[in-house]
N, CA, C and O of each residue as an XYZ file, in Angstrom:
424
protein
N      92.429     60.202    218.137
C      92.307     62.089    218.480
C      91.954     62.030    217.263
O      92.245     61.250    216.357
N      90.949     63.404    217.356
C      90.315     63.225    215.913
C      89.974     65.587    216.123
O      90.281     66.303    217.076
N      89.579     65.810    215.359
C      89.349     67.324    215.230
C      88.288     67.627    214.682
O      87.862     67.226    213.598
N      87.635     68.634    215.701
C      86.157     68.678    216.016
C      85.960     70.487    215.635
O      86.718     71.410    215.932
N      84.747     70.515    214.937
C      84.576     71.830    214.111
C      83.333     71.974    215.167
O      82.516     71.099    215.453
N      83.433     73.752    215.835
C      82.599     74.054    216.821
C      81.808     75.341    216.367
O      81.823     75.756    215.208
N      81.289     75.780    217.144
C      80.018     77.096    217.469
C      80.580     78.349    216.031
O      79.828     78.961    215.272
N      81.810     78.379    216.062
C      82.177     79.741    215.788
C      81.960     79.491    214.040
O      82.177     80.524    213.407
N      81.578     78.316    213.208
C      81.385     77.855    211.720
C      80.352     77.947    211.847
O      79.823     77.763    210.751
N      79.545     78.166    212.694
C      77.911     78.338    212.245
C      78.056     79.704    211.835
O      78.824     80.583    212.227
N      76.985     79.695    210.802
C      76.686     80.762    209.806
C      77.789     81.333    209.466
O      77.614     82.523    209.204
N      78.935     80.954    209.352
C      80.171     81.814    208.822
C      80.889     80.171    207.574
O      81.606     80.412    206.603
N      80.716     79.574    207.730
C      80.832     78.497    207.006
C      82.119     78.307    205.908
O      81.937     77.874    204.770
N      83.362     78.679    206.407
C      84.235     79.211    205.711
C      84.842     77.937    205.120
O      85.423     77.302    206.001
N      84.880     77.552    204.324
C      85.741     76.196    203.434
C      86.887     76.109    203.406
O      87.148     74.949    203.726
N      87.883     76.714    203.188
C      89.432     77.308    203.995
C      89.957     75.780    204.198
O      90.831     75.140    203.611
N      89.249     75.518    205.052
C      89.690     73.793    205.662
C      89.704     72.660    204.788
O      90.488     71.712    204.737
N      88.612     72.955    204.059
C      88.465     71.792    203.395
C      89.514     71.813    202.009
O      89.853     70.771    201.447
N      89.816     72.736    201.711
C      90.671     72.584    200.536
C      92.062     71.926    200.694
O      92.781     71.419    199.834
N      92.297     72.109    202.372
C      93.726     71.692    202.749
C      94.075     70.172    203.344
O      95.142     69.741    203.781
N      92.397     69.331    203.158
C      92.287     68.078    203.694
C      92.686     67.408    202.996
O      92.181     67.445    201.874
N      93.622     66.585    203.209
C      94.254     65.281    202.276
C      92.972     64.442    202.173
O      92.915     63.652    201.231
N      91.717     64.529    203.205
C      91.274     62.657    202.980
C      89.528     63.278    203.105
O      88.716     62.639    203.775
N      89.152     64.476    202.428
C      87.892     64.816    202.659
C      87.537     64.653    203.865
O      88.645     64.319    204.286
N      87.016     64.626    204.578
C      87.125     64.342    206.097
C      85.845     65.815    206.757
O      85.363     66.165    207.834
N      85.796     66.179    205.526
C      84.666     67.527    206.191
C      83.182     66.971    205.187
O      83.184     66.541    204.033
N      81.921     67.196    206.197
C      81.397     67.752    206.009
C      80.410     69.036    206.017
O      80.445     69.993    206.790
N      79.419     68.764    204.822
C      78.954     70.316    204.842
C      77.210     70.005    204.927
O      76.524     69.053    204.556
N      76.941     71.121    205.507
C      75.171     70.830    206.147
C      74.791     72.403    205.706
O      75.554     73.225    205.198
N      73.603     72.544    206.000
C      73.514     74.195    205.774
C      74.111     75.275    206.303
O      74.449     76.260    205.647
N      74.298     75.097    207.779
C      74.589     76.228    208.339
C      76.221     75.923    208.962
O      76.777     76.770    209.660
N      76.737     74.901    208.685
C      78.078     74.773    208.864
C      78.847     73.410    208.258
O      78.292     72.695    207.424
N      79.857     73.205    208.648
C      80.661     72.240    208.438
C      80.941     71.736    209.433
O      80.867     72.321    210.513
N      81.467     70.089    209.234
C      81.498     69.226    210.293
C      83.209     68.328    210.089
O      84.031     68.764    209.283
N      83.387     67.546    210.630
C      84.731     66.509    210.363
C      84.096     65.284    210.844
O      83.557     65.100    211.935
N      84.255     64.392    209.766
C      83.712     62.822    210.128
C      85.161     62.254    210.764
O      86.198     62.046    210.135
N      84.920     62.066    212.204
C      86.202     61.514    212.852
C      86.190     59.816    212.278
O      86.965     59.076    212.883
N      85.670     59.425    211.579
C      86.229     58.026    211.125
C      87.149     58.295    209.923
O      87.743     57.314    209.475
N      87.350     59.490    209.339
C      87.930     60.127    208.005
C      89.337     60.316    208.548
O      90.380     59.722    208.275
N      88.979     61.673    209.703
C      90.282     62.343    209.886
C      91.458     61.543    210.373
O      91.394     60.612    211.176
N      92.538     62.014    209.795
C      93.546     61.211    209.955
C      94.806     62.713    211.459
O      96.031     62.593    211.481
N      94.353     63.409    212.044
C      94.297     63.985    212.600
C      95.777     65.190    211.861
O      96.333     66.018    212.582
N      96.084     65.022    210.598
C      96.997     66.041    210.397
C      97.242     67.452    210.569
O      98.109     68.093    209.975
N      96.225     68.003    211.625
C      96.499     69.626    212.206
C      96.226     70.714    210.473
O      96.399     71.929    210.568
N      95.845     70.148    209.150
C      96.447     71.180    208.390
C      95.353     72.188    208.793
O      95.637     73.380    208.908
N      94.043     71.703    209.019
C      92.909     72.352    208.436
C      92.950     73.498    209.824
O      92.696     74.678    209.583
N      93.157     73.229    210.719
C      93.308     74.420    212.073
C      93.535     75.019    212.012
O      93.086     75.886    212.761
N      94.830     75.439    210.744
C      95.561     77.009    210.559
C      94.736     77.557    209.582
O      94.616     78.780    209.649
N      93.935     76.798    208.396
C      93.393     77.082    207.590
C      91.889     78.352    207.907
O      91.592     79.380    207.299
N      91.247     77.684    209.085
C      90.378     78.181    209.024
C      89.879     79.751    209.643
O      89.685     79.909    210.848
N      89.755     80.559    208.912
C      89.299     82.067    209.383
C      88.474     82.457    210.509
O      88.380     83.585    210.993
N      87.813     81.262    210.913
C      86.917     81.716    212.026
C      87.778     81.079    213.170
O      87.685     81.658    214.252
N      88.680     79.879    213.108
C      89.138     79.474    214.400
C      88.211     78.730    215.231
O      87.923     78.942    216.409
N      87.701     77.652    214.299
C      86.445     77.115    214.086
C      87.002     75.634    214.633
O      86.160     74.782    214.916
N      88.152     75.390    214.752
C      88.297     74.431    214.560
C      89.420     73.764    215.944
O      90.412     74.456    216.172
N      89.270     72.730    216.629
C      89.901     72.600    217.442
C      90.489     70.684    217.706
O      89.920     69.840    217.013
N      91.532     70.246    218.656
C      92.022     69.533    218.722
C      90.860     68.785    219.871
O      90.767     69.287    220.991
N      89.967     67.513    219.485
C      89.194     67.298    220.549
C      89.507     67.258    221.791
O      88.536     67.224    222.548
N      90.757     67.248    222.376
C      90.730     67.459    223.846
C      91.543     69.199    223.861
O      92.429     69.592    224.619
N      90.947     69.844    222.903
C      91.605     71.206    222.846
C      89.892     71.957    222.887
O      89.811     73.179    222.762
N      88.746     71.207    223.048
C      87.932     71.620    222.827
C      87.216     73.072    223.872
O      86.962     72.778    225.040
N      86.983     74.262    223.508
C      86.553     74.693    225.061
C      85.326     74.476    225.868
O      84.258     74.830    225.368
N      85.334     74.063    226.784
C      84.823     73.270    227.635
C      83.373     73.812    227.880
O      82.876     73.437    228.941
N      82.409     74.832    226.892
C      81.350     74.984    227.005
C      81.132     74.459    225.571
O      79.950     74.655    225.289
N      81.684     73.964    224.709
C      81.642     73.235    223.335
C      81.641     71.492    223.637
O      81.020     70.810    222.822
N      81.949     71.177    224.158
C      82.580     69.738    224.116
C      81.603     69.101    223.321
O      81.868     68.451    222.309
N      80.321     69.313    223.844
C      78.834     68.587    222.557
C      79.005     68.617    221.013
O      78.583     67.815    220.180
N      79.409     69.244    220.921
C      80.331     69.294    219.565
C      81.305     68.231    218.835
O      81.654     68.224    217.655
N      81.668     67.272    219.951
C      82.863     66.432    219.458
C      81.451     65.456    219.010
O      81.499     65.137    217.822
N      80.271     64.958    219.719
C      79.489     64.270    218.977
C      78.716     64.791    218.091
O      78.038     63.976    217.466
N      78.603     65.770    217.855
C      77.607     66.401    217.185
C      78.486     66.469    215.865
O      77.965     66.069    214.824
N      79.582     66.875    215.847
C      80.582     66.524    214.490
C      80.401     65.036    214.092
O      80.323     65.015    212.864
N      80.309     63.890    214.553
C      80.407     62.386    214.856
C      78.777     62.139    214.280
O      78.514     61.303    213.415
N      77.985     62.826    214.784
C      76.658     62.583    214.266
C      76.497     62.523    213.402
O      76.392     61.457    212.795
N      76.340     64.262    212.641
C      76.102     64.880    211.635
C      77.501     64.199    210.468
O      77.009     63.479    209.598
N      78.273     64.267    210.416
C      79.034     63.703    209.311
C      78.393     62.233    208.660
O      78.548     61.856    207.499
N      77.766     61.645    209.550
C      77.214     60.438    209.329
C      75.961     60.629    208.286
O      75.316     59.746    207.719
N      75.807     62.147    208.203
C      73.844     62.240    207.615
C      74.573     63.845    206.549
O      74.718     63.587    205.354
N      74.804     64.701    206.803
C      75.610     65.024    205.749
C      76.450     64.661    205.150
O      77.317     63.828    205.416
N      76.151     65.666    203.678
C      77.548     64.974    202.224
C      79.022     65.623    202.939
O      79.341     66.617    203.591
N      79.615     64.519    202.431
C      80.911     65.046    202.120
C      81.774     66.547    201.318
O      81.627     66.661    200.102
N      82.326     67.233    201.801
C      82.662     68.476    200.678
C      84.162     68.407    200.518
O      85.007     68.326    201.410
N      84.306     68.448    199.380
C      85.603     68.253    199.241
C      86.484     69.596    198.015
O      87.581     69.648    197.459
N      85.512     70.307    198.053
C      86.333     71.576    196.907
C      85.847     73.096    198.285
O      84.908     73.307    199.053
N      86.787     73.604    198.015
C      86.566     75.483    198.598
C      84.937     76.196    198.130
O      84.754     76.569    196.971
N      84.380     76.254    198.672
C      83.311     76.950    197.924
C      83.709     78.468    199.367
O      84.429     78.628    200.353
N      82.344     79.466    198.313
C      82.327     81.005    198.123
C      81.697     80.856    199.934
O      80.798     80.064    200.217
N      82.378     81.777    200.998
C      81.738     81.793    201.945
C      79.883     82.559    201.815
O      79.535     83.198    200.821
N      79.200     82.367    202.696
C      78.008     83.186    202.633
C      78.246     84.630    202.657
O      79.361     84.935    203.079
N      77.602     85.442    202.365
C      77.845     86.580    202.335
C      78.289     87.637    203.631
O      79.170     88.494    203.699
N      77.537     87.293    204.353
C      77.664     87.062    205.745
C      78.345     87.061    206.598
O      78.316     87.673    207.666
N      79.289     86.083    206.019
C      80.319     85.291    207.130
C      80.973     86.278    207.993
O      81.029     86.114    209.212
N      81.519     87.404    207.337
C      82.285     88.073    208.435
C      81.211     88.634    209.639
O      81.602     88.629    210.806
N      79.919     89.089    209.321
C      79.329     89.531    210.590
C      79.313     88.451    211.563
O      79.571     88.687    212.743
N      79.031     87.292    211.157
C      78.387     86.599    212.066
C      80.060     85.737    212.408
O      79.842     84.551    212.657
N      81.300     86.019    212.453
C      82.660     85.734    212.518
C      82.631     86.227    214.460
O      82.526     87.416    214.764
N      82.727     85.249    215.430
C      82.775     85.847    216.465
C      81.435     85.944    217.582
O      81.431     86.161    218.794
N      80.389     85.701    216.672
C      79.346     86.077    217.859
C      78.516     84.633    218.428
O      77.903     83.654    218.003
N      78.873     85.125    219.400
C      78.283     83.935    220.333
C      77.145     83.210    220.380
O      76.356     83.908    219.743
N      76.218     81.659    220.954
C      75.154     81.977    221.070
C      74.493     81.567    219.478
O      73.454     82.074    219.056
N      75.213     80.682    218.806
C      74.654     80.452    217.211
C      74.142     79.509    217.052
O      73.344     79.506    216.115
N      74.347     77.903    218.044
C      73.659     77.098    218.001
C      72.157     76.888    217.982
O      71.667     75.759    218.028
N      71.557     77.815    217.924
C      70.383     77.830    217.642
C      69.423     77.861    216.466
O      68.215     77.669    216.333
N      70.864     78.314    215.320
C      70.840     78.431    213.610
C      71.051     77.149    213.433
O      70.811     76.857    212.261
N      71.498     75.957    214.260
C      72.229     75.197    213.382
C      70.171     74.594    213.122
O      69.164     74.864    213.777
N      70.444     73.531    211.576
C      68.939     72.615    211.078
C      69.275     71.174    211.327
O      68.447     70.296    211.085
């Protein structure tokens, strides 16, 4: 079991979760974060820290977002690890909760 970052992280990219991760399992892309399933120790701390509610246990990922399980795994191999909290994008609050953001992934 691992945790998965889902669609609501796109364009929000809050990094509160990064600051509590004990194993540096997060990777940063241009528009969102992902969790490396090979590093994640299933500790659950990141879930409560995500202001966008975008992190789920892989068994609880919403049905319309199960493709994010594979996406996290694949992108974690490409994107660099992030281990320190950063300021969110200036318009993060405007993007929080907006559906259909997949097209913004680079």
